N, C-alpha and C positions, 0 to 999 in steps of 0.2 A: 387547481393547477392545470389549466387547460390551454392557456395562451402560449404563443411561440416561445416566450421567455422561459417556459418550463418544459420545453421539448426535450426528449431523451432519445439518443441514438444508441442502439446496441451494435457493437462491432467486434471483429475478431482480429487482434493484432499479433497473436502468438500461435498457440497450439491448435490443432484440429478440433472441431466440435463434432464428436462422433455421431450425434443424432439431433434431429430438429426438435424433438419433443421438449427438452428443457428450455430451448429458446422460446417456443410457443407458450409454455407455461410461465416463463419469466415475463413475456410480453403481457399476458393476461394479468399477472399479479401487479406489475408496475403500472399498468393502466388503471387497475382498481385502486392503486395508491395515489392516483391523481396525475400521472405523467402522460403526456402525449408521445407515444412510443413509435419510433421508426426503427426497423431492422435494416442495417446496411446490406447492400446487394451482394457482398462477398462473404457474409457472415458464415455461411455453411460451405464455402469453397474448401476443397481438400487437395493437398499436395504433400505426399509422404506424411510426416507427422505434423505438418503445418496447416494453418488455415489459409491455404493458397501459397504460391511461391513468393519469393522475396518481393518481386515487383508488384504482385497483387496486394500484398499486405502493406507495402509502402504507399501504394495508391489509395488503399483504404484509409490509412491515417491522414493523408493529405485531403482526401475527400471529406472526411468527417470534420477536419479542421476548417476547411473552406465553408462548410455548411454552418459551423459554429452553433451547435445546439446548446441548450442550457446545460445538459448533462451528456457526456460521452462515456458510456459504460461498457467496459470490456466483457466479453462472454466468459473467458477463462484465461488462465496463464499457460503453464506448460513450458515452452521454450520457443524463441523466435525473434524477440525484439532486439536482442544483442546484435543480430545480423544487420539490422536496419539503422543503427545509431549513426553511422558515418554518412548516411544518405538522407536522413530526415531533414526537411526544411524547417529549421527551428524558428525562423522568422514567421512562417505560416502558423506554427503552433502558438507562438507568442501573440499573434494577431487574434487567434481564436479565443485565447484567454482574455485579451483586451475587450473582445466582444461579449464576454460573459460565460464562456464555456468552462465547466468543471469536469476535468478528466478523472475518472474513478477506476480503481482496481488495486490489485496487490499481486504477490507472487512474481511472475515474470514481468508484470507491468512495472515493477520497481525499476527495471532498466530504463524505461522511458521517463519515469518520474524523476529519478536522480539525474539523468542526462539533461532533462529540462531545467533542473536547478543549476546544473553546471553551465549550461548555455544561456542562462538568464531568460529562459522562455516560460518560466512558471509564474510570472507575475511578481509583484512586490512582496516583500516579507510582511509589511504592514498594510492591511487593507481596511476599508471602512466597515462599520458595523452592518452585519447582515449580508455582506458580499460573499459569494460562493465561488467565483471564478478562480481557476488555478488547478492545482493537482491535489487529489485526495487519496489517501490510502484507505481503501474501504472494500465493500463487497463487490462481487461480480455477478453477472446475469445468471449464468447456468446453475452454479452450485448454491448461490445464496438466494436466488429468487425463483429458480426452476427445479428445486429438489423433488424427486419422485416420491420420497418417503415423508413429505410434509404436505398436508392438505392445503396450506396457505402458500406453499412454494419455498419456505425457508423459515429461519428463526425470527420471531417477532421483535426481539430486542435489536437484532442486527438491522432489520428493515426499518424499524421506528427511528433508530439513530441515523440511518442513511437519509430518510425522508426529512428529518429535522435539519440535517446538515445541508441538504440541497435546497431547502426553503430559506436558509440563512438564519435559522432559529437556534442552531446548536452553538453554544458558547463555551461548553466545558464537558469533559468526560471524567468519570471517576473509576477507580479500581482498588482492590485490596492488594497490598504488597506485604513483604516480610517485615518483621520487627527490626528495629535498629535504625530507622530513618525518621523517627518522630521529630518534627520541627524543621525538616529540610525545606528550604524555600529558595528556589533558583529560577532563572529565566533564560531562554535562548531560542534559537530557530529550530523548529521541529523538523527532523528529516530521518530517513532510513527506509526500512522495509525488509525485504527478504535478505537474509545474511549472505547466502551464496552469491546472489546477484551483486550485492554491495561489494563483496570481496572481489568479484570478477571485474568490476569497473575500476578498481584501485590501480593507479598508474596510467590510466587512459585519460583522454580529454573529456570523457563523459562522467568523471567522478567529481562531485561538488566539493570544493575546498571550504568547508564550513568549520569555523572555529567558534567556540563558546555556544555550541548548539546542544540540543537534546536529541540524542540518537536512539531510535527504537528499532528493534530487530526481531525477526521470527524466521522459522524454517520448518521444513517437512522432509521426512525420509533421510535425515542426516544423523548418523550416530554421534553421541556426545564428543568423541575424540575428533571428529571432523568439524564439529561446532567449535571446539576449543582451538583447533588449528586455524580456522577462519578468523576467530576473534583475536588470536595471537598475531596473525598477520596485520590486522587493523591496528593492534596495539604497537607492534614493532615498527609500523609505518608512521607512528605518531598520531594516528587519528583519534584513538580513544582518550588519550590524555588531554586533548584539546577541547573535549566536550565538557559541558556543565554537569551532565548526567547521562547515563545509559539506561534505557528501559527495555527490558526483555519481555517479549510476548510468548506465544506458544511455540514449542519445539516438539513436534509430534511425529508419530508413525515410524519411528526407527526401531530396529531390531537389536535387542541386547545380545552380547556375545559371552560365551563361557569364559573368555579371557579377561573380561572386565573386572572380576573379583572385587566388586564393590564400587568400582569406578562408574560414575553416573553424571547426569547433567548438573546435579547439585555440586558434585566435585569440581566440575569445570568452573562454575560460578565462584565457588570458594577460592579456587586457585587464582582466578583472574583478579579477585579483590585483593590478593596479596601483591599483585604486580602493578596496580594503578591506584591512584587516589580518587579518581572520578567515582562518584556514587553509582552503584549498579543495582537498580531496582528490578524486581520480578513481578509477574502477575498481570501484566497488561493483557486485556482480552482482545488479542489480535493475532492473526495467523491463519493456518489451515485448520480452522475450527469453526463450528456452526455459529457460535456467538462471537461477533467481532464488532469493534467500534469503527467509526469513520473519522479519520484523522487528517487535519489540514497540513499538508506537506509544505514546508518553506515558510510557514507562519511563525511569528513571534508568539511564544506561549509561556505561561508561568506554570511551574511545577511546584506543588506544595504537598506536604505530607503531615497529617495529624494522626498520631497513633499508627495504625496500619492503613489508614485511608489516604490514598493518593488522589490528587486532582490535577488535571491538565486544563488550563483556562486560557482562552484566547479572545 
């Protein structure tokens, strides 16, 4: 993977990158994995909590889109892309996808990913075999390829899944879910990402109006009652009932309260299942966790469950 078609650009669209070391480590790791890596000129720019002010980060997005590398990989999330959505040149983003760019990230990058779906800039729902252009929910440079606590820079499963996806070799991912869904077989457009960002886009021009889809969600630092509140807003807005299935990833790093008195994430899921008929699966390896899959946003996928083994196939 050394030709221009497999070039990879690391860029910072959201939060500040505190130090250069993870970026350098990610560059070495990704190079070793076979990519021709370029680090965008504003990757380490700092402005308050952002990787550059809004104009700098907007110029970064447009510069990367203009260059149209095979892979555009965000350094990290944090916060910042919501500020840019009204100003992004979506036609330019669409052209980069048409030229073969795969935009990859998660967390705050969900804002750009879902907005791209809403603005028809993410490419067609159905693509040819082996094609990778479009938007992918997947790892990011600093935490997943530049971890200080890992000799290889990150989790091997995460990295192998990413490489296969970017080579056009990944056609399905599997995970273990709860009992009670054996025999489930459905299909729809895969979409979603970070729950808080998805909720924040609701009611804006940047929220994709997808019916009959498969919605996946994750979050971090959100207490279960906040997760329930966000999910209920999506439900009360009619979004959840319009989906073929809801697949929940990891919800991590929240603090329990002495007021919970047995209330927990499992309680949230059980309650939500009493409110809607849409199947709600758990166990997707995705979110703010070391092991995460790479998922094709906007693609038509099949979801099948046998026993507790779930498969997403595209």
